[in-house]
LUMGUPA-527455 format. One record per atom (N, C-alpha, C, O, CB): residue in one letter; z, y, x. Coordinates in steps of 0.02 Angstrom, whole numbers, plus 50000, padded with zeros to 5 digits. Glycine has a CB too. Layout:
N
AZYX...
//
This chain:
453
M553495641150659M553725635350680M553595634450754M553045636050778M553435630250640V554065631950792V554085632250862V553675625250883V553845619850858V554895632750891T553145625750928T552735620850958T553175618451030T553405622151072T551945624450974K553185612351028K553595609451089K553115606751143K552815601451141K554095603351067I553105611051189I552575609151252I553035606251311I553485609551338I552105616651284V552885599951326V553195596551382V552685595251437V552155592351428V553525589951360I552905597751500I552515597151553I552815593151609I553375594251632I552345603251573I552495589651625I552665582551692I552535585551762I551965585351785I552025574551687G552985587751792G552795589251859G552755597151869G552435600951832G552105585651874A553135599251927A553325606351932A552885608751993A553105613652025A554155607551944S552375606352010S552035609552071S551565613952038S551655616051981S551665604452123H550985615652080H550575621152056H550335621651990H550325627151961H550055621652091A550095615551958A549725614051901A550275616851852A550205622151821A549475605951893G550925612351848G551365613251810G551685620451800G551775623151746G551745608951827H551815622551850H552055630051861H551565635351827H551785640251798H552095631851943E550855633951833E550415639151810E550375638251741E550275643051704E549755639151840A550435632051718A550415629951641A550865634151605A550685637951560A550615622351626A551615633251631A552165634851608A552085642751592A552145645551538A552695632651655I551955645551654I552065652851653I551395656551604I551465661651571I552075655651740D550845653051607D550245654851563D550425654251485D550285658451442D549605649751581I550745648351475I550845647751391I551425651451364I551505652851304I550975640151367L551845653051415L552365656751399L552145664451382L552365667751335L552845656051456D551705666151427D551505672851434D550875674951362D550725680351336D551155673251522R550695669351354R550225670351286R550355667751219R549975668951172R549605667551296Y550885664451213Y551145663151150Y551835663251141Y552205661351186Y550955657451129S552075665451080S552825666351068S553155660851041S553725659351058S552975671751024N552725656950989N553125651450954N553155644651002N553025639150979N552755649550879V553295645451057V553305638951100V553945637651129V554285642551143V552815639151156Q554175631351141Q554625629851187Q554305624051244Q553995618851232Q555275627451146V554485626951306V554135623551362V554765619851399V555295622751408V553695629051415D554665614351415D554995609551454D554605606451520D554095603051516D555155604251406V554905607951571V554535604951637V555025600651666V555575602551686V554285610451695Y554795594451668Y555165588751696Y554885587051769Y554285585851775Y555095582451646E555335587051826E555125586451877E555605579451922E556225579051925E555135593951903A555155575051949A555585569451976A556025570452039A556485566652054A555145564051990D555845575852076D556205576952129D556835581452129D556845585852085D555795579052169D557285581152165D557935586552164D557685592152180D557845596952144D558545585352214F557245593452234F557055600452255F556405601252224F555925597752235F557015601752336V556425606752178V555835609552140V555355613752186V555525618152225V556085614052081S554685611352172S554025614852201S554075616552274S553995622252296S553865621652163F554195611452310F554065612652387F553315612852391F552905609352361F554375606452438M553205617552432M552385618852451M552235613652520M552365615552577M552215628652476S552015608452508S551765604952574S551335608852622S551405609152683S551345599052556C550795612552576C550335616352613C550715621552664C550425623552714C549855620052561G551335623652650G551635627852689G552115624552746G552525627652781G551975632152646M551965617752747M552465614452792M552235615852865M552705615952905M552515606352778K551755616752885K551555619252950K551835624752981K552135624653035K550985620452950L551705630152941L552065636652946L552835635852955L553145638952999L551925640652882F553135630952904F553815630752924F554005628152988F554495630653017F554135627352880L553675623353014L553705619553062L553675623953126L554055622853173L553215614653056E553255628653125E553085632953180E553595638153179E553565642053227E552385635853176G554085639253132G554575643853122G554365650453096G554665655653108G554905644553179K553775649853055K553455656453026K553615657352952K553215660452917K552655656453033T554135654952928T554435655752861T555085658452862T555445658652912T554455649552825T555205660452808T556055664652812T556545658352798T557105658952824T556225671952737A556435653252765A556835646952763A556465641952742A555945642952710A557395647152722Q556675636452755Q556375629152721Q556425628452641Q555985626052605Q556845622452750D556975630752624D557065631052556D556635636552517D556545636252456D557775631952545N556405640952553N555975646352525N555195644152523N554785647852495N556075653052571V555005639052549V554415636852549V554225632652480V554175626552474V554355633152611R554135637352436R554085633252360R553685638952325R553595644852340R554935631152313N553475634852272N553055639752220N553485643852180N553275649352162N552605635752168F554035641852165F554625645352131F555315643752120F555465637852129F554485646052078F555695647152106F556445645452097F556465642552024F556095645351982F556985652552108P556815637852006P556865635551937P557135642151893P556945643151836P557375628651933Q557545645951924Q557825651151884Q557305655851851Q557385658451796Q558275654951926E556755656651894E556295660451876E555885658751816E555705662951775E555945661251925L555745651551814L555525649151744L556015649551687L555815649751629L555325642051748E556625649651701E557125649951656E557165656551620E557315657251561E557735648451687E557015661151661E557085668451651E556515671151593E556545675951555E556985672251727I556025666551603I555475669151557I555425664351499I554955664751460I554755669851594G555945659451492G555885655051441G555905647751435G556075644651386G555445656451420A555685645351494A555555638551506A556165634651524A556605637851552A555055637951557H556285627751512H556755624951534H556495619251584H556045615251569H557145623151480V556895619351653V556665615751704V557225610651709V557815612251708V556515620051766H556975603551716H557315598351716H557265594751789H556825590451789H557095594451659N557605595551849N557535592151902N557795585551896N558075583351846N557775595351951N557695582151957N557995574251953N557795571351893N558275568651865N558805573451956S557305571051865S557075569151788S556405566151797S555885569551800S557025576051733R556435559351802R555765554951818R555595553151742R556015551151702R555885547251875V554935554051730V554685551451664V554375544951686V553985544851734V554135556451623V554545539551651V554445532751669V554015528651616V553815522851624V555125529551680N553925532451565N553545529951499N553245534351455N553575539251438N553955526351457L552705533651434L552365538051373L552255532951315L552025527351321L551565541651396D552475535851257D552365532351196D551975537651148D552305541151110D553085529551164P551295538151151P550915542251120P551025542451041P551105547551009P550265540451139D551005535751014D551095535350940D551755539150909D551735542050855D551125527750922K552395538850954K552925542350929K552895549550962K553295553750942K553585538550943K552465551351010K552445556951036K553145558351065K553505563051046K552205561550989E553295553651115E553885553551161E553795551551220E553385547151231E554355550051141I554175554351271I554165551251338I554825548451345I555235549551301I553995555951396T555005544351406T555555541551428T555745544951489T555325544751535T555475534551436V556345548451501V556545551051554V557135548151586V557625547551549V556625556951543E557185546251647E557755544051684E557935550351730E557555553351768E557605537151727D558665551551715D558985555851755D559665553251785D559805547251785D559065561651717P560095558251811P560695556451833P561175553151774P561615549051785P560975562551863Q561005555751711Q561525553851654Q561215547951619Q561465546251566Q561665560251599G560565543651649G560385538351622G559595539351591G559185543451612G560935536651573S559495534751539S558845535051519S558855537151440S559265535051398S558475528051535H558335541751428H558345544251351H557615546451333H557155546951373H558895551051339Q557585547451275Q556835548951263Q556785556551235Q557205559451200Q556495543351206V556265558551255V556085565951231V555385566951189V554855564151202V556025570551298S555495570951145S554885571451094S554435577851127S554615581351175S555185573351004Y553895578251095Y553435582451125Y552975583651056Y552925579451011Y553035578951195D552625591051057D552135591351021D551525591451051D551045589051021D552195595750987K551465593851107K550885593851157K551115592051229K551525595651256K550535600951159L550885587251257L551065584551329L550535586651377L549945586351362L551125576351332I550745588751433I550395590451490I550575587051548I551155587551568I550435596851501L550085582751584L550225578551626L550035581751698L549455581651716L549895572251606T550545584551739T550335586651802T550605582651856T550905585351903T550475593251812V550505575151850V550945570451890V550735570151964V551035566252000V550925563151859G550265573651988G550055574252058G549805567352100G549475562652077G550675577352094S550015567952155S549835561552197S550335560452243S550735564552264S549165561752236L550245553252260L550835550352311L550435549052379L549855547052384L551215542352281A550855550752427A550585549652499A550485542152511A550945538752488A551105552752555K550065539152539K549855532852554K550245531152617K550455535852650K549095532352563S550365525852634S550665524052710S550295517152737S549885514052702S551595522552708I550475515252797I550225510352818I550595503552787I551205503852780I550215511252886D550285498152770D550685493552736D550555486252797D550075482352801D550355492452641G550995486352827G550955481652890G551605479752922G552105482452899G550555484752944P551675475552970P552355474152997P552715480353031P552425484353068P552295468553048G553255480553017G553725485953060G553645493353019G553805498753044G553405486953154K553325492652941K553325498052908K553895502052896K553855508152898K553115496752859D554465498852885D555095501552881D555525503252933D556125504352925D555385498252850L555175503452995L555585505653049L555765513553044L555395517353013L555225503953117D556305515453073D556545522153080D555945526453110D555485523353136D557205522253127N555925532553108N555425537353147N554775535753121N554345538553156N555425536353229I554505532253070I553885532653037I553995537352981I554325535652932I553625525953015L553715543152987L553795549352936L553045549952906L552535547352929L554075557352978L553135554552843L552575556452804L552635563952811L553165566952818L552565553752728M551985566552807M551915574452820M551835577452740M551355580852721M551135576452875R552405575552700R552295578252630R552975578852595R553385574252589R551795573352586G553055585452572G553795585052529G554415587752573G554455587352634G553985576552508H554855590252535H555405593452569H555785589252604H555955591752658H555815596852528Y555975583752595Y556305578952630Y555985576952708Y556275577152763Y556305573052581W555335575052693W554985574352751W554895580152802W554885578952863W554395572352732A554835586052778A554795591752811A555485592552849A555465595552902A554605597352764S556035590452829S556635591252856S556565585652917S556605587652976S557245590352800R556455578952904R556365574552959R555885575453020R555995573453077R556205569052931I555345578852998I554915581353054I555125588153094I554995589253153I554235582353025N555465592353050N555835597253095N556405594053142N556505596653197N556175602953049E556695589553127E557175586953164E556905583753229E557215583953282E557525582553125A556335580853219A556095576553270A555795582153326A555895581753387A555505570753239L555435586953295L555045591853324L555565594253378L555345594653435L554775597553271H556215595953367H556705598153412H557165593953449H557645596053481H557055601953381D556965587153441D557265582153480D557045581053543D556485578453546D557235576653451P557385582553605P556945581253667P557025574953686P556835573553743P557085585453726S557305569853646S557185562053660S556455559353636S556185554353661S557775557553619I556225562653593I555675560853572I555115565253604I555075571353597I555695561053503K554675560953643K554225564253683K553535562253669K553075566153680K554385563153750N553435555353642N552695552453628N552655553353543N553095551553504N552585543153657V552065556353528V552095556053445V551425554153436V550945556453466V552285563453399T551435549053387T550705547053366T550655549353296T551105548253256T550535538753372V550035552853279V549875554453211V549315550853186V548785551353217V549745561353204I549335546653128I548985542253104I548625546753044I548965548852998I549415535953086G547935547953048G547525551452995G547315557453031G547755561353048G547925553152926A546655558753044A546285564753071A546025569153025A545585573053042A545745562853111G546295569052951G546105573552913G546635579252909G546665583952948G545945570552852N547095577952853N547665583652852N548155582652919N548535587152937N548165582852776G548115576152956G548445575053016G548415580253073G548875580953113G548215569253039V547885583553074V547635588653122V548205592853134V548455593453190V547025592853096S548475596353073S549025600353081S549615597653114S549895601253156S549195602553023A549855591653100A550415588253129A550265587053206A550725587653247A550545581353091A549665585653224A549515584753293A549665591253332A550015591253382A548775582553302E549385596553307E549455603353325E550195605853331E550375608053385E549085607353274V550585605453282V551285607353288V551595603453349V551895606253395V551675605753220M551495596853342M551885593253394M551615594253471M552015594153517M551865585653375A550935595253481A550705597753547A550965603553552A551275603353605A550005598153558K551035609153527K551285615753538K551975615153559K552225619353596K551225620053478A552315609853536A553105608453544A553095605553616A553655605453642A553455602453482G552615603253651G552595600553712G552735593153720G552955590653772G553005604053748K552545588753648K552595582553640K551835580053667K551325583453665K552805581053564N551875573653692N551195569753713N550905566853643N551195562253614N551365562753773V550395569353622V550245568053550V549525562953560V549075564153600V550105576153501T549555558053519T548955553753503T548705553353432T549065550953387T549105546953523L548125555553421L547885555253357L547405550453336L546865550153364L547645560853343I547575546353288I547275540453269I546905541453205I547165544253157I547755535253264D546245538753204D545915538353135D545315532653143D544895531953188D545605546353110K545415528953086K544845522653083K544125525353081K543665521553097K544945517653012L543985532153060L543335535353053L543215536553127L543655536653170L543315542153004S542525537553134S542395539653208S542435546953236S542365548553295S541745537653224R542555550753185R542805558253211R543345561753172R543395560553112R542215563353210P543765566353202P544165569553161P543785573653103P543225575853111P544575573653203L544125574253050L543895578452999L543255577652977L542905582252957L543945584653016Q543045570952979Q542335567852958Q542125569252894Q541535570452881Q542305560452962F542565569052850F542295571452767F542455578452759F542405580952702F542715567052697F542645582352812F542775589852788F542255594452821F542075599952800F543545592552809L542055591252875L541495597052905L540875593052936L540875587152954L541855602452973N540395597052939N539745593952963N539875592853035N540315595253070N539065598652951P539335588053051P539445585253125P539505590753186P539925590453231P538805580253144M539035595653180M538985601353238M539775604353238M540085605553290M538315608453217M540035605353176M540675608653180M541275605053212M541725607653246M540855610353113I541205598553195I541745593453218I541835593053293I542375592153321I541565586453195S541095594153327S541145595353408S541595600353429S541885599153482S540495597453439L541715605853400L542185611853403L542835610253403L543195611753451L542115616353349V543075606553344V543745603553345V543885598653398V544425599053427V543885600453284E543485594053413E543595588953463E543685592653524E544135590253558E543035583653469D543395597953553D543445601753608D544115606053613D544335607853667D542865605853609E544385607453556E544905610953555E545595605853561E546125607453587E544845615253493F545455600953537F545975595053550F546055593053617F546615592453641F545805588953515R545385591753659R545425590253730R545805596253760R546295595253796R544705589153764E545585602253746E545895607453787E546665608753783E546985612353821E545565613653771N546945604553721N547645606753705N547985599653717N548545598553695N547765610253622N547645594853753N547965588053786N548165583053716N548645579153719N548785590353840V547775583653660V547875579453607V547435573553623V546845574653631V547715582853539K547635568053627K547245561953638K546945559753573K547325559153525K547685556353667M546335558553566M545995555753501M545815548853512M545535546953563M545355559653479M545935546053474M545755538053464M545425536153398M545705532953354M546435533453466M544795538453394M544395537553332M544185530553331M544195526753380M543775542253329G543995529253272G543605521753267G544155516753286G544025511853322G542885520753325T544905518053257T545375513553276T545745512753217T545955517453183T545765515353333T545855505353202T546295503753141T546965501953158T547075498253206T546025498253100V547505504553118V548165503553134V548295497753097V548065497353040V548625509053121T548685492753125T548835486353090T549605484853078T549815480353040T548525480653132G549955488553110G550755487353107G551125492653151G550885497853173G550965479653136F551795490353161F552255494253204F552665489653246F552825484253221F552715498753163E552875491053307E553445487653335E553985492453345E553945498553350E553285484253399G554545488353346G555125493053359G555685491253399G555695485453421G555405494853301R556135495053413R556655493353468R557275496853424R557195501953390R556495497153557D557875493153430D558565495153399D558365498753330D558635504053315D559025500653452G557935496053292G557815498853221G557275505753221G557145509153172G558605501253189K557085506353272K556655513253270K555935510053302K555885504853333K557045520653325V555435514753284V554685512453295V554725514553383V555025519353406V553975517853236S554385509853416S554255510353485S553535509653500S553315511153556S554625505553522A553135507453450A552345506253480A551995506553404A552265505053350A552165497053531V551395508553415V550985506953360V550505502753378V550245503453434V550695512253329I550325497953339I549865492353342I549195492653303I549105493053242I550215486553319T548695492553363T548115495353338T547475489453366T547575485353411T548045503753370D546935489953334D546415485353348D546175486753430D545885482653465D545775486453291Q546355492453447Q546155494753521Q546805494153563Q546805497353615Q545845502953526G547405490253547G547915488453592G548455492953565G548295497753530G547735489353670N549145491653582N549685495853570N549805501653601N549675502353661N550165493053578I550085506753559I550205513553584I551045513853594I551385512053546I549895519653526P551275515353636P551905517153647P552115523053617P551745527753630P552015517553707T552635524453578T552805530253544T553585530353524T553955525353523T552345530753483D553745536153511D554445538053491D554455540453410D554935541053374D554715544153542L553875541353399L553865545253323L553125543753293L552615544753327L554005554853330V553105541653232V552475541353203V552425546453134V552875546453092V552335533453186I551895550153129I551865553153075I551235550653034I550725550253067I551885559853090Q551195549052969Q550765546752936Q550395551052897Q550745554152857Q550995542652907T549745552452894T549395555952849T548705553652836T548175556252853T549395562252866V548845547252795V548235542052782V548025542352707V547835537352676V548465533852801G548085548852679G547745550052622G548285549652560G548885548452571G547135544952618I548035550552497I548415550252436I548065546752383I547475545152382I548585556852414K548555545552334K548185541752279K548555545052212K549135547152217K548275532552287P548285545352163P548565548552094P549175545652076P549175539452077P548085547652032N549685548552060N550275545952037N550335543551953N550695545951909N550765551252056T549885538251950T549805537551874T549885528751862T549635526151812T548955541151845E550205525251907E550255517951893E550625517851833E550435513751791E550595513551948W551155521651818W551565521251748W551185523151693W551445522351637W552175525751746L550575525651698L550255527751644L549645521051618L549315521851568L549925535451668K549595516051652K549185510751635K549255508051575K549805506851550K549245506051675G548685507051547G548785503651488G548835509151425G548675507051369G549445499251498V549035515751431V549185520651387V548645524951390V548275525451342V549805523751399I548545528751449I548055533251461I547445531051507I547555527451556I548375538851488D546875532951492D546355529651517D546245531451588D546205537551599D545775530751477L546205527651636L546095529151707L545465526251733L545205521651701L546675526651750N545205528351785N544665525951809N544915520651877N545485520051898N544175532351826D544355517651899D544475512551951D544965513952010D545385510152035D543835511151980H544815520252025H545405523352080H546065525952057H546465528252097H545135529552119G546215525551983G546845527151957G546865534951937G547375537951921G547395525152009Y546175537751942Y546195545551903Y546245544751840Y545995539951809Y545585550451910I546625550251811I546565550651732I545875553551724I545585557751759I547165555651693E545665550051665E545035551551627E545155556951577E545595556251534E544765545251592T544755562751581T544865568851526T544075570251515T543605567751547T545355576851559D544055575251456D543475577851442D543375584751476D543725586151524D543405578051373N542975588451456N542795595051486N543385599251475N543485603951514N542135598351456N543725598351436N544355602151403N545085599551430N545615602051409N544335600751319F545065594951472F545575591851503F546005587751453F546565585651469F545975596951538K545725586551392K545985581551346K545945572251377K545485569251404K545485582851271T546535570351362T546475562951376T546165559251311T545875562051264T547225559751395N546275553051318N546105547751263N546565548451208N546425547151150N546145540451289Q547165550751230Q547855550551182Q547825557851153Q547705562551191Q548675548951229E547955559051082E547995565751040E548475569551079E548945566551105E548245564950959D548395575451084D548935580851105D549145579351181D549625582151207D549645580451052V548755574951214V548995574051291V548345575651345V547795572951348V549275565551303Y548625580451380Y548125582951422Y548305582051510Y548865580851532Y548035590951398A547865582751541A547995582251609A547625585651653A547015585951647A547965576451627I547945588751705I547665593251761I547985592251825I548485588751831I547735600551744G547655595751883G548005594051945G547645587651986G547105585051974G548775592351925D548065586152028D547795581752080D547645574452048D547245571052080D548325581352143A547885572051998A547745565251969A547175565251927A547035560151895A548295562551929I546775570751923I546195570451887I545595571551927I545685573351985I546215574951836L545005570651904L544325573751944L544105578751910L544045578751849L543695568951953A543925584651956A543705590551938A543125592051933A542845589751983A543885594251965F542705595251895F542085597751894F541865601551959F542105607151966F542065601951837S541475599552003S541205602852065S540555606552043S540095603452015S541055597252125I540515613052055I539915616652038I539405614152085I538905611452062I539985624352041P539485614852158P538955612652210P538845604752197P538245603352199P539225614352293A539195600052186A539035593652178A538745593352106A538225590152099A539645589052190N538975595952060N538675594551996N538975588551967N538675585651923N537935593752000N539515586551986N539935580551976N540565582351972N540755588051982N539885575652026L540995576451953L541625575551948L541885573352012L541705567752029L541775571351898I542285576552052I542555573352119I543375574252113I543645576252061I542215577552193P543695572452169P544475573452183P544375581352210P543905583152246P544865567052250A544905585552188A545045591052208A545785592952218A546025597652187A544745594752170P546185589052265P546785591152277P547025597452318P547155597652378P547015586352301S547045602752269S547225608852299S547505614552247S547335614552188S546605611352337A547895618652273A548255621952232A547875626652191A548065628152134A548715624752265V547225629652222V546715633252188V546475630052125V546475632952071V546175634252230A546255623252137A545975619752081A546505618152019A546365618451959A545675613152110A547055616752044A547685615451993A547765621951953A547845621051893A548455613652035R547755627751972R547925633551949R547345635251904R547455635551843R548075638352002H546845636151923H546155636551887H546195631751814H546085634151759H545505633251944E546355625851826E546355621151774E546875622551728E546755622251668E546425614551799A547505624251751A548025626051716A547925632951671A548155633451615A548565626451765K547575637651702K547505643351662K546915642051605K546975644351548K547345649551711Y546445638951621Y545935637551564Y546345632951505Y546285634751446Y545205632851598L546715627751518L547065623451472L547595628551432L547645628351370L547455617151514S547915632451468S548355636551423S548005641651375S548285643751325S548825640351466E547475643251391E546985647551355E546765643751283E546685646451228E546305648851406H546675636451302H546205634851247H546645628251219H546375623851185H545325633151277I547365628051237I547625621751222I547755620351133I547875615051105I548335621551268F547695626751106F547875626151026F547085625950985F547055626050923F548405634250998E546525625651027E545915624850999E545755617750988E545895613851034E545445627951037E545495615350934E545235608850924E544655608350966E544605603651005E545075607450855T544205612850961T543545611951006T543455619451036T543285624351003T542795609150958P543595619351098P543605625951133P542905629351142P542455625851167P543925624951203A542795634651126A542155638751135A541815637651193A541195637951194A542265645651135T542165636251244T541895636051314T542175630151350T542725627951333T542065642551353T541825627351397T542095621351434T542305625051497T542155630951508T541535615051448F542685620951540F543045623151605F542325623751653F541915619251657F543715616551637P542275629751684P541675631651715P541615626351785P541075624651809P541715640351733G542175624651807G542075621451871G542365625151939G542635630651936G541345620551878L542285622151988L542605624452056L542165623552109L541725619352105L543235620752074V542235627252159V541915625852224V542255622052269V541985616952290V541755631252257G542815623652287G543295620152320G543335623052398G542925621552441G543105612452315A543735626252406A543825629552485A544385627352515A544895626552482A543895637652489Q544345626052579Q544885624152614Q544875628352682Q544325629952705Q544885616552624V545505630052717V545625634252772V545755629152831V546055623952819V546245639152758L545555630352888L545725626952947L545955630752995L545555634853015L545255623752970D546525630653024D546805634953088D547075629553132D547495625453114D547445640953069L546795629953187L546875624253245L546885627353296L546365630053314L546365618953253F547475627853334F547555631953405F547265637753396F547435641353350F547235628853469S546785639453441S546415646453441S545835646753392S545485651853388S546115648053514L545725641353352L545145641053299L545435643453241L546005642253221L544835633853285H544925647853209H545055648853135H544515645553099H543995644953132H545095656553114G544515643353043G543905640953012G543985639052946G544565638752926G543635635653046F543515637552906F543505635852836F543115631152822F542775629652871F543365640452796T542965626752758T542485623152740T542515625752657T543055627152630T542605615052762T541965626052626T541955627652563T541375623452529T540905621552563T541885634852558G541405621952463G540825618752426G540835611152461G541355608552482G540035623352437I540205608152465I540195601452492I539725601552544I539245605452548I540025596252442N539885596552589N539445595652648N538985589752647N538975586352595N539855595152709S538605588152699S538165583652695S538425575652667S538105571952630S537885583952761N539075574452697N539385568752656N539455569552582N539225565352544N540045567352682G539775574652561G539885575652495G539175575152458G539115571952405G540255582452485A538675578352485A538115579152449A537835570652438A537625568052386A537585584652494G537905567952497G537675561352481G537975556152437G537665551652408G537625558852532R538565557252436R538945553452374R538715556652309R538705553152258R539795554052378S538555562252306S538365563852237S537575564252226S537335567452179S538695570752219G537205560852273G536495559052254G536035565552269G535425565152259G536455556952171I536325571352294I535895576452310I535635576052385I535915573852435I536245582952295I534945578952377I534565577952439I534585584652478I534335589652452I533815575552424V534865584952535V535125592352559V534835592852634V534635588052667V536055593252557E534865598452651E534735600052724E535345604552759E535665608552725E534015604252728T535435603752819T535955607052845T535695612152908T535255610052947T536475601552866D535945617852915D535755620852972D536355623853019D536885625952994D535295625952951Y536255623853080Y536875626253116Y536645632953151Y536115633353181Y537165620453173Y537095638353144Y536915644353176Y537555647353221Y538135647853201Y536675649353119E537355649053276E537945651753324E537685658453345E537095659153360E538125646753394D538095663153345D537985670653369D538535674053384D539075671853364D537665674853320Y538515679053417Y539035683853421Y539175688253353Y538715690153316Y538865688353479M539805689553342M539785693353275M539685700753276M539575704453228M540415692253239R539725702353335R539445711553340R538845711353395R538645706753429R540175718253378P538615719153390P538035718553444P538255717453512P538825718153534P537605724653446R537715715753545R537865712753624R538095718753656R538415716953705R537165709353670Y538075724553652Y538355730153693Y539125730553691Y539455733853731Y538065736953667I539395726453636I540105725253640I540395720653689I540195714853681I540305723253582P540855721553743P541015717453777P541245710453750P541545709953697P541385720353810E541065704153793E541235698153754E541925696753739E542035692653694E540995692553784K542475699953774K543175699153755K543305701753687K543765699753653K543615702453804D542835706853666D542925709353593D542395707553549D542335710453495D542985716553590N541955702353570N541535699853530N541385692153522N540945689053553N541045702853544P541785689853480P541895683153462P541255679953444P540825683153414P542385682653407I541195674053460I540655668453433I540765666253363I541285662953357I540665661653477I540465666953315I540525663453253I540015657453249I539435657653271I540435668353194N540285652653220N539895646553211N539855645153138N540365644753103N540205640453249I539185644353110I539125642953044I538725637653028I538195637153059I538935647953012S538885632952979S538495627452965S538395628252885S538885628852848S538845620452989L537735628252860L537595628652796L537305622452768L536855619752800L537205633952787T537525619752708T537265614452674T536865617752612T537095622152576T537835609452653Y536305615452607Y535875617952552Y535415612952511Y535225608252546Y535445623152580N535215613052450N534705607952413N534045610052449N533815615752450N534645608952322L533765604152479L533205604552513L532635607552476L532215610952505L533055598552535Y532615606052403Y532095608852354Y532195615852331Y531735619952335Y532065604652292S532775617452308S532845623452275S533125628852312S533155634652293S533185622652221H533395626052380H533785631352424H534415633652400H534655638552428H533395637452435Q534735630952350Q535405633952320Q535795631052370Q535735625352392Q535645631952240L536275635952391L536835635052433L537295630352411L537505630852353L537155640652443L537545625052454L538025621052415L538675620252462L539175617152445L537685613652393G538605622952516G539155622452552G539125626052614G538555627252632G539305616152563A539735628652662A539705632352713A540325629852754A540865628752728A539685639652695D540175629152825D540775629052867D540775634252917D540265636352946D540865622552900V541235635752925V541305642352971V541875641853017V542435641152993V541415648952927I541795642253086I542375642553141I542155647753197I541605649153221I542515634753177S542855650153209S542645655653258S543495656853292S543955653953261S542225663853209T543635660053341T544155662453363T544445667753332T545035669153344T544075663653415H544025671453286H544225677453251H544295675853180H543845673053150H543755683153261P544815677653155P545015676353079P544415677153031P544065682153039P545605681653053I544295673452992I543675674152951I543705672052874I543245669652839I543145669852985D544375673452856D544535670652783D544085674452735D543855671952684D545345671552760E543975681552758E543555684552707E542785682852701E542435684652654E543605691552716V542575679152757V541865676352753V541865670152716V541345668052691V541565674952822G542475666852709G542535661152669G542465662152597G542195658252558G543135658152681N542745668252581N542835670752502N542005671652484N541715668952437N543365679352491V541755675852528V540995677552513V540605670252507V540355668952452V540625682652581F540575666952544F540195659852543F540435656452474F540025653852435F540415654452616T541005656652463T541305652152400T541015655952341T540745652852296T542215651752394L541075662752340L540735666052286L539965665252279L539715665052223L540885672952293A539595664752334A538905663852334A538855656752309A538405655752268A538565665152404I539185652352325I539055644552307I539205644852225I538815642552183I539645638452354G539775647652209G540105647852136G539525650552090G539395647652037G540825653252130K539185655752109K538595658652075K537945655552090K537455658452068K538545665452093K537885650752118K537315646952136K536705650352162K536155649652136K537125643352082M536835654252215M536555658052256M536055653452298M536225647852318M537065661852293T535455656352310T534945652452351T535045655852423T535385660952429T534105653252319L534725652552479L534745655052546L534335662252539L534575667252565L534395649452601E533835662552511E533385668052507E533765673252470E533645678852492E532715666152472E534185673152420E534595677952406E535085680752451E535075686652465E534845676252359L535525676652474L535965677052529L535575680952591L535845685752617L536215669652550A535125679252605A534725681752671A534525689552651A534315692952698A533965676452689D534545691852604D534295697952590D534885701652556D534765707452541D533645697352546Q535505699252540Q536015702052513Q536345708152569Q536485706952628Q536515695952492D536435714352539D536685720352576D537405719852579D537765719052530D536485726952545F537575720452638F538365721152657F538445727452706F537925729952728F538665713752697F539005729852723F539145735552749F539035734452820F539125728552834F539775737852730F538895737952867F538765737852931F539265742652982F539285748752975F538045739652933S539565739953021S539855744453083S540005739953128S540285734553117S540505749053070P539795742353192P539815738953255P540565736253276P540615732053320P539535744053309S541065738353248S541695736953250S541735730153217S542155726053235S542105742253220Y541335729053171Y541515722253128Y540825716853141Y540925710853150Y541625724553032D540215719553139D539725716153134D538985718453164D538925723353201D539735715153073K538395713953142K537885718253159K537465722453103K537685722853046K537465714253195Q536925725053122Q536475727453064Q536445722553011Q536665723452954Q535775728853086W536095716653035W536125710852985W536745707852993W536905705953049W535565705452995N537175707052939N537825702452942N537765695652959N537295692552933N538175702152880F538135693052996F538055685253014F537935681252961F537595676152966F538655682153045I538245683652894I538155679452837I537295679652812I536995674552794I538695682352774N536995685852816N536345685052814N536035682252869N535545678752854N536085690452801L536145682552924L535835679952979L535715672252984L535195669553005L536205682053031A536425668252955A536395661852947A535955659052896A535685653652901A536955659952938A535895663552841A535375661052782A534715661452825A534305656852828A535335666652704Q534675666752853Q533875669052880Q533715663352927Q533155660752926Q533805677352927H534225661252972H534075655653023H533845649952989H533345647053008H534675653553065A534255647752929A534195641852902A533415641352862A533135636052849A534835640852855L533165648352846L532515649052825L532005650052882L531405650652868L532495654552780D532205650152940D531745651552994D531365658252973D530755658352962D531225645153007M531715663152968M531315669152949M531265674353013M530895679153005M531695672852882R531555673953066R531505677453119R531595673753182R531765667853179R531915682353114D531525676453235D531475673953306D532275675353327D532505680853340D530845678353358F532625668953327F533285669253354F533285666453429F533085660953446F533765665253307D533555671753470D533675670453544D534205665353550D534395663453605D533895677053583
//
């Protein structure tokens, strides 16, 4: 007997679920429904595309539909799912041919999230763009190379920092606005944010923090100014990155949602409806450092969730529950390379954890290495005040430090303490580090173990 598995959404979670299920099981039919015409554009690769660092815009994707077709899946693009009837085990799909019902044996919701936008006067003016998806990537790229667009306003200093950087590198006059008091305020600890602010100033990006946007003014159908509580800002282009919301409005009354619209699931990603599961951006994921359910809109989270679900989807009561995630994100900004992993002081406060943070700055290599070859590394650690369990780490340097991010992520995932990290053995070579690695030294500094000059 063939089991029909329907997956709604063809991004990271949907892609991973499809390939894992087809790899594990033989008697399955997998159908993937995607609302967009273009399948699986990777918005996380948009910055690289805009900087001309990808092979082509249409290659910035998770997969080509034919790749899933070749392993046995059926991919339906331009197919928007608008209704779910769990009693009949059917979904309603709208595509270019009209509306029709599709049956399922098991349904996986990977419905993702939608970009928010400013709801105010002038919101429909031309040249007000979003930084998400294939269509908006094309629009931003056109503006990037349009010499008539000189002044660019980016609203949102979270994911918006990438848009600000791209436009500044292209020679545009960039203003970065956020209603919060500092850029990346929810992502980094305060000392690390100062490095980001300095980098923006050095690259002539004007920051207007603590500023609320209320609408837009236009001329000849195009935006000409952003209206804020601090005055109007003349502009030729607006890029909005003001957050996301789960794409779940159409599920109300059928699938249990929390107050913010996230799908409620158990530890095995089951919803309140039989044989209906949910993974990806539209659910809350279990955070190991927060010991709590938190939003985790990332490709890594989605793929880990999909892998677990595919392994246990035919088990009535899985032997193990999903172990949780740490949550690591990379930051590349002009000359800076950085990452944040786990939770910071803001995240700990929201989870009710009493934490301490420590900031450590040092040269990466012995001091006999010339400064031009000896970059500064900045590390901020967040840890439980009482147990010293490491909960989060921010690292910023002019030197690529991706491998350091993976070490800290592993340490947080394994619930290591500062004491364990302070004494962990790593290799030494003056070409790379000191006799005590800077990871050791950051933990030792937090523990006040030695006299740091």
